[in-house]
C-alpha positions in Angstrom: 51.9 157.4 52.5 49.6 157.7 55.2 47.5 155.1 57.0 44.2 153.7 55.5 45.2 155.2 52.1 44.7 159.1 53.7 47.2 161.7 52.5 49.3 163.3 54.7 47.7 166.6 54.7 44.4 165.3 55.8 43.0 165.7 59.1 41.1 162.8 59.8 37.9 162.7 62.6 37.5 161.1 65.6 35.6 157.8 65.7 32.4 159.2 67.1 32.1 161.9 64.6 32.7 159.3 62.0 30.1 157.5 63.2 27.4 160.5 63.4 28.4 161.2 59.9 27.9 158.0 58.6 24.4 157.8 60.0 23.5 161.2 59.0 24.7 160.7 55.3 22.7 157.5 55.3 19.1 159.4 56.3 20.0 162.4 54.5 17.6 162.7 51.7 19.6 165.0 49.8 21.9 162.6 49.0 20.5 161.7 45.5 21.8 158.0 44.6 20.1 154.7 43.5 19.2 151.9 46.1 22.0 150.1 44.4 24.5 152.8 45.6 22.9 153.3 49.1 23.6 149.6 49.6 27.1 149.7 48.4 27.6 152.7 50.9 26.2 151.1 53.9 27.9 147.6 53.0 31.2 149.5 53.0 30.3 151.5 56.1 29.2 148.8 58.1 32.5 147.0 57.1 34.3 149.9 58.3 33.0 150.5 61.6 32.8 146.2 62.4 36.5 146.2 61.4 35.8 144.2 58.5 37.4 146.5 55.9 40.2 144.5 54.9 38.0 141.8 53.8 36.1 144.3 51.5 37.1 143.5 47.9 35.5 143.8 44.5 34.5 140.0 44.7 32.5 140.3 48.1 31.4 143.6 47.1 29.7 141.9 43.9 28.6 138.7 45.5 27.0 140.8 48.6 25.7 144.1 47.1 25.2 143.5 43.1 24.1 140.0 43.4 26.9 138.3 41.3 27.2 134.5 41.2 30.4 132.9 43.0 32.0 132.5 39.7 32.3 136.2 39.5 35.7 137.3 38.2 36.6 141.1 38.8 39.4 141.0 36.2 36.4 140.1 33.3 33.3 141.9 35.0 34.5 145.8 36.2 30.9 146.2 38.0 32.1 147.1 41.1 35.2 149.7 39.9 32.5 151.3 37.7 30.0 151.6 40.3 32.4 152.9 43.1 33.3 155.6 40.3 29.9 156.4 40.2 29.3 156.4 43.9 32.5 158.7 44.4 31.0 161.3 41.8 27.6 161.0 43.7 29.2 161.9 47.0 31.3 164.8 45.5 28.6 166.5 44.3 26.3 166.1 47.2 29.1 167.7 49.4 29.8 170.2 47.4 25.9 171.0 47.6 26.2 171.2 51.2 29.6 172.6 51.7 28.8 175.5 53.6 27.4 173.3 56.6 29.8 172.3 59.5 30.7 168.3 60.1 32.8 165.5 58.7 32.9 164.3 55.3 33.2 160.4 53.9 35.7 159.6 51.0 36.4 156.6 49.3 39.9 157.0 48.0 40.3 155.2 44.8 42.3 151.9 44.6 40.3 150.4 47.7 36.7 150.6 49.1 37.6 151.5 52.5 35.6 154.8 53.3 37.5 157.4 55.4 35.9 160.5 57.3 38.0 163.8 57.3 37.0 167.1 58.2 34.7 168.9 55.8 37.0 171.8 54.9 39.5 169.6 53.6 40.2 168.7 50.1 39.3 165.3 48.6 41.6 162.4 49.5 44.1 162.2 46.7 44.8 159.0 44.4 47.4 157.9 46.9 50.2 154.9 46.1 48.9 151.8 47.6 51.3 148.9 48.9 48.9 145.9 49.2 48.7 143.5 46.2 44.9 143.8 45.8 45.1 147.8 45.4 47.8 147.7 43.0 45.2 145.3 41.1 42.6 147.9 41.2 45.2 151.0 40.1 46.2 148.9 37.0 42.5 148.6 36.1 41.7 151.8 36.1 40.7 153.5 32.8 43.6 154.9 30.6 42.6 158.5 30.8 42.3 158.2 34.5 45.9 156.9 34.8 47.1 159.4 32.7 46.0 162.2 34.8 48.1 160.7 37.9 51.3 161.4 35.9 53.8 164.1 37.3 56.0 166.0 35.2 59.7 164.7 35.9 62.7 164.0 34.2 62.8 160.8 31.9 65.5 159.1 33.4 63.8 159.0 36.6 60.4 158.1 35.4 61.9 155.4 33.4 63.4 154.2 36.1 60.0 154.4 38.5 58.4 152.7 35.7 61.0 149.7 35.7 60.9 149.6 39.5 57.2 149.1 39.7 57.1 146.7 36.9 59.8 144.5 38.6 57.8 144.7 42.2 54.7 143.8 40.4 56.2 140.9 38.5 58.5 139.7 40.8 56.9 140.2 44.5 53.4 140.5 43.5 52.5 138.0 40.9 51.6 135.3 43.5 49.5 137.6 45.4 47.6 138.7 42.4 47.0 134.9 41.4 45.7 134.2 44.7 43.4 137.3 44.7 42.0 136.3 41.4 41.7 132.6 42.0 40.7 131.9 45.7 42.2 128.5 47.6 40.8 126.2 49.6 41.8 125.9 53.0 40.2 122.4 54.3 39.3 119.5 52.8 37.2 116.4 54.0 39.2 114.3 56.5 40.8 111.1 55.8 39.7 107.8 57.9 41.2 104.5 58.0 39.3 101.5 59.3 40.7 98.4 61.3 38.6 95.6 62.9 39.2 92.9 65.5 37.1 89.7 66.1 37.2 86.6 68.2 38.4 83.7 66.0 34.5 82.4 65.5 33.4 85.6 64.6 35.8 86.9 62.1 33.4 86.3 59.0 30.5 88.4 60.4 32.9 91.1 61.4 34.7 91.1 58.1 31.5 91.7 56.1 30.4 94.3 58.7 33.8 96.4 58.2 33.0 96.2 54.1 29.5 97.2 54.6 30.4 100.0 56.8 33.0 101.5 54.4 30.6 101.5 51.9 27.7 103.2 54.1 30.0 105.9 55.3 31.2 106.6 51.7 27.2 107.3 50.9 27.4 110.0 53.4 29.9 111.7 51.3 31.6 113.4 54.4 34.9 111.7 54.6 37.7 109.8 52.6 38.4 106.4 53.5 42.2 104.9 53.5 43.4 101.6 53.5 44.8 101.6 57.2 46.4 103.6 59.7 50.1 103.0 58.5 49.5 104.6 55.2 47.6 107.4 56.9 50.8 108.5 59.0 52.9 108.6 56.2 51.2 111.5 54.4 52.5 115.1 54.8 51.8 116.8 58.0 49.0 119.2 56.4 46.9 115.9 55.6 47.6 114.2 58.8 46.0 117.0 60.6 42.7 115.8 58.9 43.5 111.9 59.3 41.7 109.7 62.1 42.2 106.1 62.8 38.9 104.4 63.8 40.0 100.7 65.3 36.8 98.3 66.2 36.2 95.3 67.7 33.4 93.0 66.7 31.4 91.0 69.5 28.6 88.5 69.2 26.8 87.5 72.5 23.5 85.7 73.0 21.1 87.0 70.6 23.2 90.5 70.0 25.9 91.7 68.0 27.9 95.1 69.4 30.8 97.3 67.9 33.2 98.7 70.1 34.8 101.8 68.4 37.9 104.2 69.1 38.6 107.4 67.0 42.1 108.3 67.4 44.3 111.2 65.8 46.4 109.8 62.9 49.4 112.1 63.7 49.6 111.8 67.2 47.8 108.7 68.1 45.9 110.2 70.8 42.4 108.6 71.5 39.8 111.2 70.8 36.4 109.4 71.1 35.6 106.0 72.3 31.7 104.4 72.2 30.0 101.0 71.5 26.7 100.6 69.5 24.7 97.3 70.0 21.7 95.6 68.2 19.7 92.5 69.4 18.1 89.7 67.3 15.5 89.1 69.4 12.8 91.2 67.5 14.2 90.9 64.0 16.4 88.5 61.9 20.0 88.5 61.8 20.8 90.0 58.6 18.2 92.8 59.5 19.8 93.7 62.9 23.4 93.7 61.4 22.0 96.0 58.7 20.9 98.5 61.3 24.1 98.0 63.2 25.9 99.2 60.2 24.0 102.1 59.6 23.7 103.1 63.4 27.5 102.9 63.3 28.0 104.6 60.0 25.6 107.6 61.1 27.6 107.8 64.3 30.8 108.3 62.6 30.2 109.9 59.2 26.5 111.0 59.5 25.7 115.1 58.7 26.0 115.4 62.6 28.5 112.3 62.8 31.5 112.4 65.2 34.5 112.8 62.9 32.5 116.3 61.5 32.2 117.5 65.0 35.9 116.9 65.9 36.9 118.7 62.6 34.3 121.7 64.0 36.5 121.7 67.3 39.3 123.0 65.6 40.2 126.3 66.1 40.3 127.9 62.8 39.2 131.6 61.4 35.4 132.2 60.3 37.0 133.0 57.1 38.1 129.3 56.4 36.9 127.9 53.4 36.3 124.3 52.2 35.2 121.5 54.1 35.0 123.1 57.7 32.9 126.1 56.5 30.2 123.6 54.9 30.3 121.9 58.2 29.8 125.2 60.0 27.1 125.9 57.7 25.1 122.8 58.5 25.5 123.2 62.1 23.9 127.0 61.6 21.0 124.9 59.7 20.3 123.0 62.1 20.2 125.3 64.9 18.3 127.8 62.8 20.8 130.1 64.1 20.6 133.5 61.9 24.0 134.9 63.4 25.8 131.5 62.1 23.8 131.5 58.7 25.0 135.0 58.1 28.5 134.1 59.2 28.6 131.2 56.7 27.7 132.5 53.7 30.9 134.4 52.8 33.2 131.3 53.2 30.6 129.1 51.5 30.6 131.7 48.8 34.5 131.7 48.7 34.4 127.8 48.6 32.6 127.9 45.4 34.5 130.6 43.6 37.5 128.7 44.2 36.0 125.1 42.9 32.4 126.0 41.1 32.0 122.4 41.0 31.8 122.1 44.6 28.4 120.5 45.1 28.7 120.3 48.9 29.2 123.9 49.5 26.6 124.5 46.9 24.0 122.6 48.3 24.6 123.8 51.8 24.8 127.6 50.6 21.4 126.8 49.3 19.8 125.6 52.5 21.8 129.0 54.3 20.0 131.2 51.8 16.3 129.3 52.0 16.6 129.2 56.1 18.0 133.0 56.1 15.1 134.1 53.8 12.6 132.0 56.3 13.9 133.5 59.5 13.9 137.2 58.1 10.9 136.9 55.7 12.8 138.1 52.6 11.8 136.0 49.8 14.4 137.5 47.7 16.7 134.7 48.8 14.8 131.8 47.8 15.7 132.4 44.3 19.4 132.1 44.8 18.7 129.2 47.0 16.8 127.0 44.1 19.6 128.1 41.6 22.1 126.9 44.0 20.3 123.4 44.8 19.8 122.7 41.1 23.6 123.1 40.4 24.5 121.0 43.1 22.0 118.2 42.0 23.5 118.5 38.6 27.2 118.1 39.2 26.8 115.5 42.0 23.0 113.6 41.4 23.9 110.9 44.3 24.9 113.8 46.8 22.5 113.5 50.1 23.3 116.9 50.6 22.1 118.2 47.2 19.0 116.0 47.1 18.2 117.4 50.3 18.8 120.9 49.2 16.6 120.2 46.1 14.1 118.8 48.1 13.7 121.8 50.8 14.0 124.4 47.9 11.2 122.6 45.7 9.1 122.5 49.1 9.7 126.0 49.6 8.4 127.0 46.2 5.1 125.0 46.8 6.1 121.8 44.9 5.6 119.6 47.7 5.1 116.2 45.4 7.9 117.0 43.4 10.2 117.7 46.9 8.8 114.5 48.3 9.5 112.6 45.2 13.6 114.2 45.3 13.6 113.2 48.9 12.6 109.5 48.2 15.1 109.1 45.4 17.9 110.2 47.8 16.5 108.0 50.5 17.1 105.0 47.9 20.8 106.1 47.1 21.3 106.8 50.7 19.3 104.4 53.0 21.6 104.7 56.4 21.1 108.5 56.3 18.4 108.6 58.8 18.4 112.1 59.0 17.7 112.6 55.6 14.8 110.2 55.9 13.6 112.0 59.0 13.5 115.3 57.0 11.8 113.6 54.1 9.2 112.4 56.3 8.6 116.0 57.7 8.0 117.3 54.4 5.4 114.3 53.7 3.6 115.1 56.9 3.4 118.7 56.5 1.8 118.3 52.7 -0.7 115.7 54.2 0.7 112.2 53.9 -0.1 111.5 57.4 0.4 107.5 57.4 3.4 107.1 55.4 5.2 110.3 56.9 4.8 108.6 60.0 5.8 104.9 59.3 9.3 106.7 57.6 10.1 108.8 60.8 9.5 105.9 63.1 11.8 103.8 61.0 14.5 106.3 60.9 14.0 106.6 64.5 14.4 102.7 65.2 17.4 102.3 62.7 19.4 105.3 64.5 18.4 103.9 67.8 17.7 107.1 69.4 15.6 110.1 68.8 15.8 112.3 65.9 14.7 115.6 65.9 12.7 115.7 62.3 11.3 112.6 63.5 10.2 113.6 66.6 8.6 116.5 65.4 6.7 114.5 63.2 5.4 112.1 65.9 4.6 115.1 68.2 2.4 116.8 65.3 0.7 113.4 64.5 -0.4 113.5 68.0 -1.5 116.9 68.1 -3.1 116.8 65.0 -5.2 113.7 66.4 -6.0 115.9 69.4 -4.0 113.8 71.9 -2.7 116.9 73.3 -1.3 114.9 76.3 0.2 112.3 74.0 1.6 115.2 72.2 3.3 116.9 75.4 4.7 113.5 76.6 6.4 112.8 73.5 7.5 116.3 73.1 9.1 116.0 76.9 11.0 112.7 75.6 13.4 114.7 73.1 16.7 115.4 74.7 17.8 119.2 74.0 14.6 120.1 72.0 14.8 122.6 69.5 12.6 125.5 69.4 10.2 124.1 66.8 9.4 121.6 68.6 9.0 123.7 71.8 6.4 125.7 70.0 4.6 122.5 69.2 4.6 121.7 73.3 3.4 125.1 73.9 0.7 125.1 71.4 -0.7 121.3 73.0 0.0 122.5 76.6 -2.4 125.5 75.8 -4.9 123.3 74.1 -5.5 121.2 77.4 -6.9 124.2 79.0 -4.9 124.9 81.9 -4.0 128.4 81.7 -1.4 128.6 84.8 0.3 125.7 83.5 0.5 127.3 80.0 1.7 130.9 81.0 4.7 129.1 82.9 5.7 127.0 80.4 5.5 129.9 77.8 7.8 132.0 80.3 10.3 129.1 80.8 10.3 128.6 77.2 11.2 132.1 76.4 14.2 131.9 78.8 15.4 128.8 77.0 14.9 129.7 73.5 15.7 133.4 72.9 14.4 133.0 69.2 10.8 131.9 70.1 8.9 134.4 68.3 11.2 134.5 65.4 10.8 130.8 64.9 6.9 130.8 65.2 7.0 133.3 62.2 9.4 130.9 60.3 7.1 128.2 60.9 4.3 129.6 59.3 6.5 131.9 56.6 6.5 130.2 53.4 5.5 126.8 54.8 3.0 124.8 52.7 1.0 123.0 55.3 -2.1 120.7 55.0 -4.6 123.7 55.3 -6.4 121.8 58.5 -3.1 121.2 60.0 -2.4 125.0 59.7 -5.4 126.0 61.3 -5.1 123.6 64.1 -1.5 125.0 64.8 -2.3 128.5 64.6 -5.4 127.8 67.2 -3.1 126.2 69.4 -0.1 129.1 69.1 -3.0 132.0 69.6 -4.2 129.9 72.7 -0.5 130.2 74.4 -0.8 133.7 74.0 2.1 133.9 71.4 2.3 136.2 68.4 1.2 134.7 65.3 2.3 136.0 61.9 -0.8 137.4 60.0 -2.6 135.6 57.5 -2.8 136.6 54.0 -5.9 136.6 51.8 -5.6 133.0 50.4 -5.2 131.7 54.1 -1.3 131.6 53.8 1.6 133.3 54.3 
């Protein structure tokens, strides 16, 4: 059998000719195919030239091209096989029509979805033998009349011998592979964490109470699995130990303050990975309030949506296609950065994770927000329907999940259901009071909806509990100063945010422009373009689909326009 499924007598063209033929074919109006078939064709062509042909299976085509749900099963839904047959027939008629013209030809050999480019005067690629298990599945799924055409006259004994050999090969050598192809597996799970604490003799009761509250608080985030102690963790199998961490803490009380020192180490090797300290004073609040803030702050640092344990997991050198917890973390990171490339890379592994476990609310919630932000970034509203479906599914499966609540709030807001979105966010805050990142996002939705004072109070409280700036909370505070026309204060607050994201940079530029110093504005805009390559795309996303209070939207548009930045056009109703 020839490589790539091409018969031994077929002459394959060079890469440059193949690319030229692909571009010409997709642009040729004489290729009479539906938009669905054109999308199918472009999908497999792109995969071919990007080196991803090995990942193009019936499942991926169904999800990415035909909008099938993550629960799609190629054995019960033959949509891809049927449409591939129709596409092959359309291509055959097309090349028969232009048969006298020189050039290459694109073929899609049966049994796989990988296009090959051959010289145009060659016969179509035959129905070749296939060695991969996935291709055997496709071959066995062919219609009976098609399979009958493949039979060649031969002696009965030879035919029986071949049939028996194929049967044994499929049953004994391929069964496991077929099962894996049809039932995906999860590559990574949430890491195990064990907590231990030491205290001075006089602080033991307070230290024990802190540890108990911390365990409950970390559990609310739903990002880690708690173990009883490091000894038990180290007795686990190697595969589990790779996802296990020991957190050793020391509780101390001083004059009017309490502090926690902690060290995270790898449970398998004992290597120290991260050491830090968190302190709260009793000067401006009661001892119980200070202790609660200390618990919440440490919990967020360790197990929050961008916490240390998750960061350590992300640093592991795993393939982009890795499913499970690491894929969820990568999706959350791409959402945080509003990185379109990262969003696109996260989608396949999240969809595969859901296919393997349709009840995985974390993956569903993250994919919902990935779709939402992809739609926001590209201006393509078709992503929003799928986003809403996934968010509602996640909330149904896990009503107490903060990720599910966040996804539901975000998608409801995207649909213009501001008050419903705020109510969903408040419910999530009540279930997960330590999640200050969630509170900050709720405050942002509240502020954009016109609940100025309440939103500002929630944002300030979130930043106080966290003990450090939170981007969404900072965004609200900057936006409030801008709305009150205190542009100097808005600029000052924006400059206090460490590593500001692009939306905060846009707010700062709008405030600087409203101060009226044109040379300073031009310099700031030039610097911002160097630091934020996605500046124009972010401005479009900030206005596309966002349900601002009308007066706030107009004030923002004025500042962005005065800064000399490109504004998206206003629709007839004054919104995007």
